[in-house]
C-alpha positions as CSV (number, residue, x, y, z in Angstrom):
1,M,-3.1,9.4,-34.8
2,K,-7.3,9.6,-35.7
3,K,-6.7,7.7,-38.3
4,L,-5.6,4.9,-35.3
5,I,-8.5,5.8,-32.8
6,Q,-11.1,5.1,-35.6
7,H,-8.9,2.0,-36.3
8,L,-9.4,0.5,-33.4
9,M,-13.3,1.9,-32.4
10,P,-15.3,-1.5,-32.9
11,P,-17.8,-1.4,-35.4
12,A,-20.9,0.8,-34.1
13,S,-23.2,-2.2,-33.5
14,W,-20.0,-4.3,-30.9
15,R,-19.5,-0.1,-29.2
16,F,-22.0,-0.7,-26.2
17,P,-21.6,-4.7,-25.7
18,V,-17.2,-3.4,-26.3
19,I,-17.6,-0.4,-24.1
20,L,-19.5,-3.2,-21.7
21,L,-17.8,-5.4,-21.3
22,L,-14.9,-3.3,-20.9
23,G,-16.3,-1.6,-17.4
24,V,-17.4,-5.2,-16.5
25,L,-13.4,-6.1,-16.9
26,T,-12.2,-2.6,-15.1
27,G,-14.2,-3.1,-11.9
28,I,-13.3,-6.8,-11.0
29,G,-9.5,-5.7,-11.3
30,L,-10.3,-2.4,-8.9
31,A,-12.0,-5.3,-6.9
32,I,-9.0,-7.4,-7.1
33,L,-6.7,-5.0,-6.1
34,R,-9.1,-3.6,-2.9
35,I,-9.5,-6.9,-2.0
36,S,-6.1,-8.6,-2.1
37,N,-4.6,-4.7,-0.9
38,A,-2.8,-4.2,-3.7
39,A,-1.3,-0.8,-2.2
40,S,-0.2,-2.1,1.0
41,Y,2.5,-3.8,-0.6
42,L,4.5,-1.0,-2.1
43,S,4.8,-0.4,1.4
44,D,7.5,-1.9,3.9
45,N,5.6,-2.0,7.4
46,P,6.1,-5.5,8.2
47,Q,2.4,-6.6,8.7
48,T,2.4,-5.9,4.8
49,C,3.3,-10.1,5.0
50,M,0.8,-10.8,7.5
51,N,-1.9,-10.2,4.1
52,C,-1.6,-13.8,3.7
53,H,-2.0,-15.9,6.9
54,V,1.1,-18.4,6.2
55,M,3.7,-15.4,7.1
56,T,2.2,-15.2,11.0
57,P,5.4,-17.9,12.3
58,Q,8.2,-15.6,10.1
59,F,6.1,-12.1,11.2
60,A,6.1,-13.9,15.6
61,T,8.8,-14.3,15.2
62,W,10.5,-11.8,13.6
63,Q,8.4,-9.7,15.9
64,K,10.4,-10.9,18.9
65,S,14.1,-10.6,17.2
66,S,17.1,-7.7,17.4
67,H,16.1,-7.3,13.2
68,A,12.5,-5.9,14.9
69,R,14.0,-2.7,16.4
70,V,15.8,-1.9,12.8
71,A,15.0,-3.9,9.9
72,T,11.8,-4.0,8.2
73,C,11.3,-7.6,5.9
74,N,12.2,-5.4,2.9
75,D,15.2,-4.8,4.3
76,C,15.9,-8.3,4.3
77,H,14.4,-9.8,1.5
78,V,14.1,-7.6,-1.7
79,P,17.2,-6.6,-3.2
80,H,18.5,-2.5,-2.2
81,T,20.5,-2.2,-5.9
82,N,18.5,0.9,-7.3
83,F,14.6,1.6,-7.3
84,I,14.4,-0.8,-10.1
85,S,15.5,-3.5,-8.8
86,T,13.6,-3.0,-5.1
87,Y,10.5,-2.7,-7.4
88,A,10.4,-5.1,-10.0
89,F,11.8,-7.7,-7.6
90,K,8.4,-7.4,-5.3
91,A,6.1,-7.1,-8.2
92,M,7.5,-11.0,-9.0
93,D,7.9,-12.8,-5.9
94,G,4.5,-10.6,-5.0
95,L,3.0,-12.3,-8.7
96,R,4.0,-15.7,-6.9
97,H,3.2,-15.7,-3.3
98,S,0.1,-14.4,-6.0
99,T,-0.7,-17.4,-7.3
100,I,0.0,-19.6,-5.0
101,F,-1.8,-18.9,-2.2
102,T,-3.9,-17.8,-4.2
103,F,-4.8,-21.0,-5.9
104,R,-4.2,-23.1,-1.7
105,M,-0.5,-24.6,-3.6
106,E,2.1,-23.1,-0.2
107,Q,4.0,-26.4,1.4
108,E,3.7,-26.1,5.7
109,V,7.1,-25.4,5.2
110,I,7.9,-22.6,3.9
111,H,11.2,-21.9,1.9
112,I,13.0,-19.5,0.8
113,K,13.7,-20.7,-3.2
114,E,17.2,-19.0,-4.5
115,A,16.7,-16.1,-6.0
116,G,15.5,-14.4,-2.5
117,T,18.5,-16.5,-0.6
118,A,21.2,-14.8,-3.1
119,V,18.7,-11.2,-2.0
120,V,18.7,-12.4,1.8
121,Q,22.6,-13.4,2.2
122,E,23.9,-10.4,0.1
123,N,22.3,-7.8,2.4
124,C,23.9,-9.7,5.6
125,I,26.2,-8.9,4.0
126,R,25.1,-5.0,2.7
127,C,23.9,-4.4,6.8
128,H,26.9,-5.7,8.7
129,Y,29.8,-5.1,5.9
130,E,31.4,-2.9,8.8
131,F,31.6,-5.2,11.0
132,I,32.8,-8.0,9.4
133,N,35.4,-6.2,7.2
134,T,36.6,-5.0,11.3
135,S,36.4,-8.8,12.4
136,S,38.5,-12.4,11.9
137,L,34.9,-13.9,10.1
138,V,35.4,-14.5,6.3
139,T,31.9,-14.7,4.7
140,S,30.4,-14.7,0.8
141,N,29.0,-13.2,-1.7
142,Y,26.4,-15.5,-3.0
143,K,27.6,-16.9,-6.4
144,N,31.7,-18.0,-4.0
145,I,28.5,-19.6,-2.2
146,Q,27.1,-21.1,-5.8
147,H,30.7,-22.4,-6.4
148,G,31.4,-23.6,-3.1
149,T,33.8,-20.7,-1.8
150,G,31.6,-20.4,1.5
151,R,29.1,-20.6,3.9
152,L,25.6,-18.2,3.8
153,C,25.1,-16.2,6.4
154,W,22.5,-18.6,8.1
155,G,24.0,-21.1,8.1
156,C,25.6,-19.9,11.7
157,H,23.0,-17.6,12.9
158,R,20.1,-20.5,12.3
159,E,17.9,-18.1,15.1
160,T,18.1,-14.8,13.2
161,P,16.2,-13.5,13.1
162,H,13.1,-16.0,12.9
163,G,14.2,-18.5,14.8
164,R,13.4,-22.0,14.7
165,V,10.1,-22.3,12.2
166,S,9.5,-25.4,10.6
167,S,5.6,-25.5,9.9
168,L,2.4,-23.5,10.3
169,S,1.3,-25.4,13.7
170,S,4.2,-23.7,15.4
171,F,3.4,-21.1,16.8
172,P,-0.7,-21.7,16.9
173,F,-1.1,-19.1,19.6
174,A,1.1,-16.3,17.6
175,R,-0.3,-12.2,18.9
176,V,-0.3,-11.2,15.1
177,P,-2.6,-8.0,13.9
178,G,-6.0,-9.4,12.4
179,V,-5.8,-8.5,8.8
180,T,-7.3,-5.1,7.8
181,P,-10.7,-5.7,6.1
182,V,-11.0,-4.9,2.9
183,F,-14.3,-4.7,2.3
184,P,-16.9,-1.9,2.1
185,E,-18.5,-0.8,5.2
186,W,-22.0,-1.8,3.3
187,I,-20.9,-4.5,1.9
188,E,-19.2,-5.9,6.2
189,K,-22.8,-5.5,7.4
190,Q,-25.5,-7.2,3.8
191,L,-22.4,-10.5,5.2
192,Q,-23.3,-9.8,8.8
193,N,-27.0,-9.7,8.6
194,K,-27.4,-12.9,6.2
């Protein structure tokens, strides 16, 4: 182990610049985590979805829906098969979302991707399983739907739980919680004084 550490250490003349560079990169990484509210994504709090302002219509319509009393965003939009699949999906989806929103590539009309469609369909069945089995309703898992032998739940239940959200301008005056400031107070004061 000692030989491995010695092998990885830079030459003496490079140690200070390497340590300085690693410190700067660590600082930038920590700042990015702080600014993006990264820790909030580990929770099930629906306000986390508001870290991206384009989710305002979805959040506002969910708040007024029947699902708001019984389900959070993650209850529908994240797989619940096991801990690993849940957080792997959140990480992959979160990385895609953060890339899109950081580089301002979001579309005005947000459409669910295929992986998200499969997850939401399976979660509809998971939550409403007893009702579906005790009624004459026929439902399908996502694999059957792909083969043309079933329908998505929201094919009939189009208004559940987001209503007819068509664009970013659908709900211009929606009351939603503001984004929590990410800068320390002393930086906020400096920005306000300029």
